[in-house]
N, C-alpha and C positions, 0 to 999 in steps of 0.2 A: 099849398102855396110855394113860390116861385123860391129857389137860393139864391142868396145875391151874388152877383160874377165880381169874383174878386180883380182888381186891377193889377199890372204886373207895374212894378216900380219903373221907372222910365228908363233907366239903363237895360235893363231888362228889354224894355221892350224896343229898346236905339241896336241890342245885338242882335233881336230875335227879325227885324227887321233888315238887318245888312245880313245874317245869312239867308232868308229869304229871296233879296235880291240877288245873292249869291247864286243860288240853288237855279231858281227862274232863268239867271242867264249863262250859265252850264247847260240845262234844256233845253235852251232854246238852241247853243248851238247843236249838242245833241243831235237835234230836231232838220237841224241845218242840211249836215252831215248824212243823214238816214234819206232827205229832199233831193240830194243831188244827182243832177242827170245819173252820174254813171251808176250811183246803185240802185238808184229807180229803175233804172233799166236790168237790172236783176231781179229784181222783188218780185214784179209782173201782178199779181192778184195780190200780194200786201199790200200793193199800195197804199188799197183802200183804210189797212190799216195807220198806216203813216198818217193818213189825209184825217182819218177819224180823232188819230192822238195830238194832231195840231188843233183840229176846231177844240177841243178841251183842253188843252195847254192854253191856248187862249182866249179859251171863255175862263180859266182857274185865273189865266192873267188880268183881265179886264176885272175882274174880284177881288184880287190882293188889291190892284191901283184905288178900288174904289174906298174898301178897307181904309188905304192907307190917307186916304182924303178925309176920313170921317175921325183920325185922331193930333192930339194936339202937335200943334205946329213944331215943338220943341224935337218930339219924336219921327214924326216922318219928315222933315227936311231935305230935301235932296242934293245938300253937301254930304261930298265924299268924305266917310275917316278912310284913317289908313286900313282899320279893316275890312273894308269895302274894294280899296284896291287887289283885283286879281292878275297877276301876270301871264301871259300868253301860257298856251302850254307846251310847256320844253320839251315835251316828248311827243313823237308822233301820236294822232287820235289813229287808230284801224278803224272801220266798221266790216265788223264780222256777220254777214250772208251764207247762210245755211241754205245749197241750190240741189237739187234730183235732177241728175244726168242717168239717163239710164238704167234709174232702179237704184243706183247707189246716190247719196249723199256727201256733196264733196263740198270741202268752206272757200270760199272767195276773201280775201284782206282788200277793202277798199282803202285807203288813205284818200280822202277826199282834198286835203287841202293841197297834199301834193301831183293828187291826179295819177298818182302811184295803184296797182293792183295788182296782187302775190294770189298764186294757188296755195303757199306756203306759210303757219305761218309762222310773224315776223317776230326778227329774234327781239327779245325785250332789251332795255339799251340801257 
């Protein structure tokens, strides 16, 4: 016998949807950074992994969207609540790429938004 599936209270469901939307937006932004031309040029063979991650992410986003469409209108409404409003990253975001050069591992830090590249870890603000 199949166990009855418990439903979340509407407030909890709305909160979970908000968190999922925020995380989806953050992951999308992180993937965009790794897909930037500057970072892609450093990744060489790892580009395949980024493409695979993008396909998986896009598939999961489509699944999430389909699941949202099956929810009651009050739970999945497109209205933006105060919780959903997220400011842009106030701190610079750096993508760290580990590269092998002449048998040594080196780290390169790329700030995709500013187009800056450093060979030393950027200072913490």
